[in-house]
Steps between C-alpha positions, in 0.01 A plus 500: 500500500490875441183693566344647190396864477140383545600311817669808634185705447250231594681345799776725634302822517224356723766308693681822604172689544375228732731625778268801547168394345215427741434173318870417541604260224154388380549650153845342461371159607197522272721580201752227589213256532373592154850492353569141621151357473493435878176452691665621820768760568603612843761710672586420861687758711642405837787513742752217501482466876117476504271215399379495143146498642567855626592627153295725276363324193376690191308281260377529141267246349426180691550549877645165609523595864126576509423183306701296751304659785168425333603137446621464855855428384820603675567867448749547219752700702477301824581163346826344390366438153647825368830561681525872419771588761730230358493623142826638363462860381503558126421140399169390343353190663253267331222300662714185515784685673267647758407154623694356791742215440296304755261270313213564743532875482534484123179298480319748727631785288369335183162432665475862616572634151246261351223613739590865439483438123865592437694311235825703508682759711783744447648691792798737529629673812662844534675604822586846631817555701291632792328169557191522283403253233257492209369182337345532153297193402293386200252214491312328222191281508581318181826421323847617592694818482755532222871563530442857377260559795778409741746714305257790528495465882879502506509813283245676722668395826768776518237763443279346767797500737541877444127552556523293820790711630311821420191363676704412809646849510161658450351293780790602729424869429133434565582352843724795583234747395227321701720476811609862475144624457383296796783639715416861403130437568574357844730797569225741382715653224356603166700582188484675164763466228549814289687584180721805448193712419327400827254279312372189672660181369353263759355505849360256752125460546476689829663811350271472198207526742648815662628686192251626239732412213578208275805351335628748243366804685730757657505495878383838619526607867251761611769755592683679222835487680459124554431458126824680419693280747351189345585605145854597604552163674364308200731682257803459729425132564496445124858615485642352822391268783741669748266787600369510858135423583247785532163523662195651334145544625250367243207652680425683826157357591517218572878539512695273268877523498738317270873438508655526152809292435685403181414151373827310422533207260220619273434293184696596190213411269155614609216693338545751783812486715439552872764709673335627821322322781243669719452326834212571733430380851136396504268493800516155651184293518360426847699242689408141420459190715796351312724785615388448857588129471844581363557754773399247763748249349779757473486622862344195670186690589154359568256586218316771691823671605614490139174659390546779756860555396392525136227749584745719692743469208232652276501810720205439735512571870459227756145621566413496128661157453307359801172619349594357159586160653203492733703485821521726803761773524645333807546174311656691210747669742596167649548357155711799395741458796557138410544595131763765583696249708488224237591720208754707698356850446415792728158635428261533207734705275772241499245221465340663196842550339596137565169367367501711181857401415447129570476243222160399639350806332581342161251224567 
């Protein structure tokens, strides 16, 4: 079956748009439901090596999973009644084919459908090469689906496979972005992406709180010479990513310095193409209890010694650290001697350097 021009507009456009829409594929499922006369339409997205009960289900119309829960029946995706992982990709399965060859299981499957008010099913599976699967299913309360309904699912399947692949790639980029942002946050680094005219393309939330500018505005250091350096770097970065980094001072009080470096691998198609990255070392937040725990684990320190080491690492003297921790200076000195021996440093300067460069500070 070939998709009509109406099908392409009514089904395929929301199918591809669903990769990025907040409602995912609700619009596509709703239109497919209307097109086939189904009472239930769902799209299940999951990993092949994970249980189907861990998959994401998007439903239009009758929610059979919720109905099963209300009736106290086995959850649809945790039972053997619908063997989703065993379905061959690209083939439409009917209700009869979904039932097990075992007579008892087949009877249970029929009873479950009857209690759910389902007279017929159609399910097709799509599989991505990276281990993700999508199951598109239709259900009716009365009557049966026609051969053309099954043919429609087959015709839509290649397009859904493309949408699934795009979704998997988008999710991968999302994970990379989230992980990168968390790493920069833990390392106390802020960033601003700029175009070749030194206009802001994007920036993280912490920089947005420090810089009185928004996306689309030109970044303007307080000093005229710094502004010229920034504009020169932005123009040069738009032509080549081989230029060396430069440092500019955004403001003098409180001082805010930024390292400007070309941004490689910029997108070919973008409303505004970023070419320059401004990196800023932000003031760390006060040390946390989690960092002290990680430090204790890293160097086999008792908790109080780890807290003292962390305080010295933040630049406090032994006397100041003792007062902060509520211990005597003599106790703090004894602790510090044991800390130096365990970590293998000589004095507070080496200790502070070792603490600040340790992975525990990323906690």
